N, C-alpha and C positions, 0 to 999 in steps of 0.2 A: 504494500500500500504506500502511496506517496505521502500520506500524512505522517508516517513514521520513518525515521532513519534507521533501517533495519540492518543488522549485522549478522555475520556468520560465525562469530567466535564468542564463547562465553568469557565474561570478565570476572573480576573479584566482586566484592559487595557493591551493590548500588544502593546508596543510602538516602540521597536527597532527590536524585533525578537519574534518568537513564544516561549512561555515559555516551560520549560522542563517537563519531564515525570510525568504521573500519573499512568496509568495502561494500560491494553489492552483496546481497544475501539476506540471511534470516531476520525474522522479527524478534531477535534474541540477544540484544546487546547486553542485557543485565546478567549478573552473576548470582542472583538469589541472595541468600542470607549471609554470604561471605565465606561459607564453607562448602566443601563438596557435598553433593546430595548423600543423605544417609543410605546405607546399604539396606536393601529389602531383605527381610529375614527368609532367605531361600537357600537352597543348596544347588550347586551345579548339577546338571542332568547329563548323563551319558547319552551318546547318540542312540543306542538301543535299536538295533535292527538295520535293515538296508534302506537305501534311498528308494523312494517310491514316486511314481509319476502322479501328480495331483490330477484328479478327474477334471477334464476340460482344459488341460494344458495346451497352449497354443502350438500350432505346427510351424515348421520352418518357413513356409510361405507367408504366414502372418508376420513373422519377424522380418523377413526380407522387405515386406511392404513399408516398413518403417526404417529401413536401412540398417538392420540389426541382425545378429545371429543369436540363436536361442541361448538363454542362460541355462545353467545347470538346474535340473529339477530340484525343487525343495524336498527334503525328507519329510516323512510324516511327522507331525508334531508329537511330542511326548505325551503319553497318557497321564503321567504324573507331572503336572504343570510346575515349571521352575519358579514362578511367581504366584504366591497364594495371598489373596487379599482378605482382609478382615472387615466385618460389618461395623466394627466399632474401634475406638482408639485413634491415635494420631495417624494420619495418612502418611505412607512412605513416599519417598522420592527416588526415582531411579533413572539412570541414563542408558542402561543396557539390560539385556536378559541373560542371566547366567545359564549358558548351555555350551556343550561341546560340539553341537552341530554347526557346520560351516554355513550359517545363515545370518543375514542382516534384515532389518525391518525398516521400511520406508514410511515416514509420516509426512503429511502435507498440511500446511497451516493456512489459516485466514479464509480464503475464498474469494479474493478480488477478481481473479481471472476465471471466466466461465467459457472456456474454449470447447465447442462441440467436438473438435478433432481429438481432444484429449479423452473424451468419453469413448470415441471410436477406437482410439489406441488401447484403452484399458479393456474394451470388449475383445479386441483382437489378441492382445498379449496375455491377458488374464494374470497380470501382476497384482498381488495384494497390496493395498495401501491402507493406512489409517488416517482419517481426516480430522484435524482439530480446527473446528470452524468458529468464526467470529461473526456475531449477528449483524453488525453494522454493514458488512460487505456481502453477506449471503441473502439478506432479506429481499433484495431485488429479484431474486430467482431461487427460491428454496428448491424448486423442482430440478434444477441442474444437478444438485448433489444427490437427489433421490436416484438419478440414473446410475451414479457411481455406487450408491448404497445397494442398489438392486443386483450389482455384480458380486455381492458378498462383503463389501467393504464397510467398516464401522465408522460412525460419526461420534466424535468426542468433543469435549468442552474447551473453548478458548476465549471465553468471556463475551460480554455484550459489546463493549466499546474499545477493547484493547489498551487499557491503561497499564503502566508499570505498577504491578500490584503492591510492591513494597513502598510506594510513595503515597498510598491512600489508606485511610483508617479502616478498621475492621468492618464497620457498617457498610462502607462503600464496596469493599471487597466482596461482602456477601451479596450485595445487589448485583455485582458483575457475574459472580459464579451462579448464584441461585436463579437470576434472571435468564442467563443463557441455558441453564439446565432445563428450565420450564419451556423455553422456546424450542430447543432441540428435541425434547421429548414429545412435544405436541406435533412438530413438523415431521419427525422421522420415526415416531412410534416406539422408540427405545430410549431409556434414560442413559446418558453417557456414564461410563464406568471410570473414565480417565479425564484428567485435567492437565492442560499445559499453560503455564503463565506466560503472558506476552513478554517478550525479550528474555525469558528465563528468569525474570526477577520475582522473587517471593520472599516472605519472611514468616515468622511464627503465626501471625494473624492469617496469612494465606492458608496455612494448613488447617487452621480452625474453620475458616470460611468454606474451604473445600469439603472438609469432613461434615459440616452441617448442611451443606447444599446437595450432597448425594454422591459425587465421584469418590472413589476409594483409593486413588493414587495420583501423584503428580509425576508427569513424565518429562524428562529433559532429553538430551541427545548427546551423541559423541562426535558426529560429523554433520556439516551442513552443506547442501548443494548450492553452488553458485550458478554460473551459466554453463561452463564447460568442465569444471573441476570440483572436487570436494575440498572443503576446508576442515581441517582436523583439529582436535583438541590435544592430540599427543604429538610429540616432536618427530616420531618416526614416520608419520603420515601413512599409516596402514590401518585398514579395517581389521576388526577382530570379531570373532564369533559372538553373536548376540548384540552387536552394535545397533543402536537406533539412529537413523539418519533423518535429518530435518530438510524438507524442501518446502516450497510455497506455491500456491496457485498464482502464477504471475504470467504476464504476456509481454509482447514486444516493447511496450512503452517502459517497462521496468527491467527488461532483460537485454537492453541495447539492440533491439531488433530481432532477438531470438524468440521463437514461439515456445509455448508451454510444452508442446510435444518434442521439440528439438532439445530443450533443456532436460526433459525426462529421459530421452534417448541417450543423452550424454551421461546422465546418472547411471543408467543401466550398463553402459560401456565401462564406467569406472568400477562398478561392482564386479562385472565380468572379468575385467583385467586382473582382479585379485582372487578369482576363483570362487566367489560366493554365490549362493542362491538367495532369493528373496522369499521370506516367510511372512505369514500374517501375525502381527504383534499379539492380537487377542487370543490366538491359538496357544500362546505360551503363558497365559495368565488365567488363574482360577479365580473367578469372582466370588464374593461372599455368597453363602447360601441364600437363595431367594432373590438375588439381584438379577 
């Protein structure tokens, strides 16, 4: 979105306002509460079994249509989910999924760009994504994201108006999270399980607001997609099993002439270069009973 100076790399604490520019990329300039996200109480999961072809996996012709070669098929997700969420208590914060499977997870934020070609691309390639949607930019066309949801993709909470959460009081944070939770549940029929704070900025009040409004975890990321390359949080510039990747619904005006589908194709190439498959984030998370 043009209203925000978005960044692709996490910073340290953001205490009074969002820190200034890095480059093109994520709506994630903030660094939360000044500490790395707390570990989710989980255990690494062994691969367990052989790689299986996911039903409906796209064929080579569909990949060629978009100038790509097929990615490695994702393995079947573990029956014993590596992340187990609780219905009560402080919500955890995580940047990756503990797994030995060579998979990464793609998350796409905001919802500014609504390119019909991207829906076509997702139908063709059948790549799973998780959408963290912000109401200010999706309300002009809620139906666009229903098309992506119909492909099996989940919609999660990214606030009503995209404020840096750690700069506003608890009451305002609850308005943002609870308000978005209500809208997304009404429009898409399912209450979001996960929350991503704009800019990655959060504090103790954010955890309270999220816990009271319905989502049961806060999700960060380890890499963010720019136009042609990934921006990494680690100095070796490598993907790791279970990494969560951040991208955005953006178009040519924000991507220097590059389309959403071209950016996404570049992302898939970067993943393929390192030998990873793309899995669905929610398939590795066990929601609380009754959620």
